[in-house]
ZAMARGU-4260 file (C-alpha; in steps of 0.2 Angstrom, whole numbers, plus 5000, padded with zeros to 4 digits):
<rodrens>
0) 5000/5000/5000 | 5006/5017/4995 | 5005/5028/5012 | 5011/5044/5018 | 5011/5048/5037
5) 5014/5064/5046 | 5010/5074/5062 | 5002/5091/5062 | 5001/5100/5080 | 4991/5116/5076
10) 5005/5121/5064 | 5016/5110/5056 | 5072/5091/4960 | 5148/5051/4830 | 5153/5046/4818
15) 5143/5030/4817 | 5125/5032/4821 | 5118/5019/4833 | 5103/5009/4830 | 5091/5011/4844
20) 5084/4994/4847 | 5093/4988/4863 | 5087/4970/4866 | 5073/4972/4853 | 5055/4972/4858
25) 5056/4956/4868 | 5070/4962/4879 | 5062/4978/4883 | 5046/4969/4888 | 5056/4957/4899
30) 5064/4972/4908 | 5046/4980/4910 | 5038/4964/4916 | 5052/4962/4929 | 5049/4979/4935
35) 5030/4978/4935 | 5032/4962/4946 | 5040/4973/4960 | 5030/4989/4960 | 5020/4993/4975
40) 5001/4991/4973 | 4998/5010/4973 | 5013/5013/4962 | 5007/5000/4950 | 4990/5008/4950
45) 4998/5026/4946 | 5008/5018/4932 | 4993/5010/4924 | 4983/5026/4925 | 4997/5035/4915
50) 4999/5021/4902 | 4980/5022/4900 | 4981/5041/4896 | 4981/5045/4877 | 4997/5050/4870
55) 5002/5056/4853 | 5008/5045/4843 | 4999/5031/4851 | 4991/5014/4848 | 4985/4998/4855
60) 5002/4990/4854 | 5007/5000/4869 | 4992/4999/4880 | 4999/4992/4895 | 5015/4994/4906
65) 5024/4979/4897 | 5020/4983/4879 | 5022/5002/4882 | 5041/4998/4885 | 5042/4997/4866
70) 5033/5014/4862 | 5050/5024/4861 | 5057/5012/4848 | 5040/5011/4838 | 5039/5029/4835
75) 5057/5035/4837 | 5057/5042/4819 | 5041/5052/4822 | 5048/5058/4838 | 5065/5063/4832
80) 5072/5055/4847 | 5085/5042/4840 | 5100/5049/4849 | 5091/5048/4866 | 5093/5030/4867
85) 5112/5028/4870 | 5127/5037/4876 | 5144/5036/4868 | 5157/5034/4882 | 5174/5032/4872
90) 5188/5020/4876 | 5202/5013/4866 | 5205/4995/4862 | 5223/4996/4855 | 5230/5013/4860
95) 5221/5023/4846 | 5218/5041/4854 | 5200/5046/4859 | 5204/5064/4861 | 5195/5069/4846
100) 5179/5062/4852 | 5164/5074/4852 | 5149/5070/4863 | 5132/5070/4856 | 5120/5085/4860
105) 5108/5074/4870 | 5109/5056/4876 | 5101/5042/4886 | 5107/5049/4903 | 5100/5066/4899
110) 5084/5058/4893 | 5082/5048/4909 | 5085/5064/4920 | 5072/5073/4909 | 5059/5060/4911
115) 5062/5059/4930 | 5060/5078/4931 | 5043/5078/4922 | 5036/5064/4933 | 5042/5073/4948
120) 5034/5089/4943 | 5017/5094/4950 | 5014/5106/4936 | 5017/5094/4921 | 5002/5088/4912
125) 4995/5071/4912 | 4999/5068/4894 | 5018/5074/4897 | 5019/5062/4912 | 5012/5048/4902
130) 5024/5051/4888 | 5038/5053/4901 | 5034/5036/4909 | 5035/5027/4892 | 5052/5035/4889
135) 5058/5030/4907 | 5052/5012/4905 | 5062/5011/4889 | 5078/5021/4893 | 5081/5012/4909
140) 5082/4996/4899 | 5092/5004/4885 | 5106/5010/4897 | 5109/4993/4904 | 5114/4987/4887
145) 5133/4989/4887 | 5135/4994/4869 | 5122/5008/4872 | 5135/5015/4884 | 5151/5013/4874
150) 5161/5019/4859 | 5177/5009/4856 | 5191/5016/4846 | 5204/5005/4837 | 5215/5007/4822
155) 5202/5003/4808 | 5189/5014/4817 | 5199/5029/4824 | 5183/5039/4826 | 5174/5026/4836
160) 5164/5011/4831 | 5147/5019/4836 | 5143/5006/4850 | 5149/4991/4841 | 5140/4995/4824
165) 5158/4997/4816 | 5165/4981/4824 | 5160/4970/4810 | 5157/4951/4811 | 5154/4936/4801
170) 5139/4924/4802 | 5123/4927/4811 | 5126/4945/4816 | 5134/4958/4805 | 5142/4968/4819
175) 5144/4967/4838 | 5130/4979/4842 | 5117/4968/4833 | 5124/4953/4843 | 5121/4961/4859
180) 5104/4968/4854 | 5099/4949/4852 | 5108/4945/4869 | 5120/4933/4859 | 5104/4923/4854
185) 5095/4925/4870 | 5082/4936/4863 | 5077/4928/4846 | 5058/4926/4850 | 5048/4937/4839
190) 5034/4942/4851 | 5019/4951/4843 | 5010/4965/4850 | 4997/4965/4858 | 5004/4949/4866
195) 4995/4933/4862 | 4992/4920/4875 | 5007/4910/4870 | 5018/4926/4869 | 5013/4930/4887
200) 5018/4913/4892 | 5035/4914/4883 | 5038/4931/4891 | 5033/4925/4909 | 5044/4910/4907
205) 5059/4920/4902 | 5056/4933/4916 | 5054/4918/4929 | 5070/4911/4924 | 5079/4927/4925
210) 5072/4931/4942 | 5076/4913/4949 | 5094/4917/4945 | 5094/4936/4950 | 5081/4939/4964
215) 5075/4956/4968 | 5082/4965/4983 | 5071/4981/4986 | 5082/4997/4987 | 5070/5013/4987
220) 5071/5031/4993 | 5085/5038/4983 | 5084/5045/4965 | 5100/5037/4956 | 5112/5046/4944
225) 5110/5037/4928 | 5127/5042/4923 | 5133/5029/4936 | 5123/5016/4926 | 5131/5022/4910
230) 5149/5020/4917 | 5145/5003/4924 | 5139/4998/4906 | 5155/5005/4898 | 5164/4994/4911
235) 5155/4979/4905 | 5159/4983/4887 | 5177/4984/4890 | 5178/4968/4901 | 5165/4957/4893
240) 5158/4963/4876 | 5175/4966/4867 | 5184/4952/4875 | 5186/4935/4867 | 5180/4942/4850
245) 5189/4947/4834 | 5185/4960/4821 | 5178/4951/4805 | 5176/4934/4814 | 5162/4922/4818
250) 5158/4923/4837 | 5162/4907/4846 | 5149/4897/4856 | 5159/4902/4872 | 5157/4920/4867
255) 5139/4919/4864 | 5136/4910/4880 | 5144/4923/4889 | 5134/4936/4880 | 5118/4927/4885
260) 5122/4926/4903 | 5127/4944/4904 | 5111/4949/4895 | 5100/4940/4908 | 5110/4948/4922
265) 5108/4966/4914 | 5090/4964/4911 | 5087/4959/4929 | 5097/4974/4934 | 5086/4985/4922
270) 5070/4978/4929 | 5075/4979/4947 | 5082/4997/4945 | 5066/5003/4936 | 5055/4996/4950
275) 5065/5005/4963 | 5065/5021/4954 | 5046/5021/4951 | 5043/5015/4969 | 5053/5030/4974
280) 5046/5043/4962 | 5027/5038/4964 | 5027/5036/4983 | 5014/5047/4991 | 5024/5062/4998
285) 5019/5078/5007 | 5021/5093/4997 | 5015/5106/5009 | 5007/5110/5026 | 4995/5124/5029
290) 4989/5132/5045 | 4979/5147/5041 | 4963/5155/5047 | 4960/5142/5060 | 4962/5127/5048
295) 4976/5114/5047 | 4979/5105/5030 | 4991/5097/5019 | 4994/5093/5000 | 5002/5078/4992
300) 5007/5072/4974 | 4993/5063/4966 | 4986/5056/4950 | 4972/5064/4942 | 4956/5054/4944
305) 4963/5043/4957 | 4954/5043/4974 | 4964/5045/4990 | 4957/5041/5008 | 4963/5052/5023
310) 4963/5044/5040 | 4968/5049/5057 | 4972/5043/5075 | 4975/5053/5091 | 4990/5043/5096
315) 5003/5034/5085 | 5001/5019/5097 | 4982/5018/5094 | 4978/5001/5086 | 4968/5008/5071
320) 4966/5022/5059 | 4949/5031/5058 | 4943/5035/5041 | 4940/5054/5039 | 4936/5057/5020
325) 4939/5052/5002 | 4947/5064/4990 | 4948/5062/4971 | 4962/5072/4963 | 4958/5083/4949
330) 4976/5086/4944 | 4994/5081/4949 | 4991/5085/4968 | 4977/5084/4980 | 4974/5093/4997
335) 4964/5091/5013 | 4961/5103/5027 | 4949/5104/5042 | 4947/5115/5058 | 4962/5113/5070
340) 4951/5108/5085 | 4963/5096/5093 | 4980/5099/5101 | 4987/5084/5092 | 4982/5072/5077
345) 4991/5060/5066 | 4985/5059/5048 | 4988/5046/5035 | 4984/5046/5016 | 4982/5030/5007
350) 4977/5026/4989
</rodrens>
């Protein structure tokens, strides 16, 4: 249950253009399903309400939290947001200098921060928050893919390989980036959207297998710095993605097995991090306390159209909360006030 409690006593923040399909649709839906499994019930309800809100462009293929994870890829051309899906963090494979590297004007780190800011804003419209939630679900997955956070420099690519797009291969995958988008073969199921019954089963089985190996440990209360995730991903690229593979070669079974294992681990991280972030962002929080004209009151962040119950008790040690009133939010915040007739009263808001 999403609850806020507080006391009131009378008064009381390239060179190579990368394709933007990290893990393809299936991988993004896996990450989203993992996250959704660990959302608090009230946070889940808030996400569902925002996903149900109309967005432009839109369609039935992104009508729920899991399939909405693909929205940013589905409409990237219309949205003009292709460079939002990755960040090129340069490093050298063979001593080729990276001092000529020029960062892009926008990247996935900035996109995540912008989405968080919009979702935190009490003045943002519901439609803008609905778009930002779709972006956030997608970009938190993108940034876990190591070739969406790296740009390798080497003799034949002195200006960088664009996240493995210029690291050419033979066989199933034309380049290293496409291999990692497919998780080394871990993500080759072509799941239609809306999801069919059999596709739901395929997705659920993959999520269950991942979470059996990488169980969720709750870590809420702090808004992370996505640049830390990007640097971590660059480290994985250096120590895993570009190790045991040669330019213009056919990847070995050992290499693809490592890519598959790493992909499962990174998708678990993405799902768990997204759950923690949304549970932190959408927890009911006190916005202001008002003590004027003989009234005492407060306001909190809310979802338009959702109903919140205000309860009270005289002492924190009292065994039960007493229902006071229900309030339906008409915007991104809701408020309550009453005459300050008591010397002390504890309030609780639940959704």
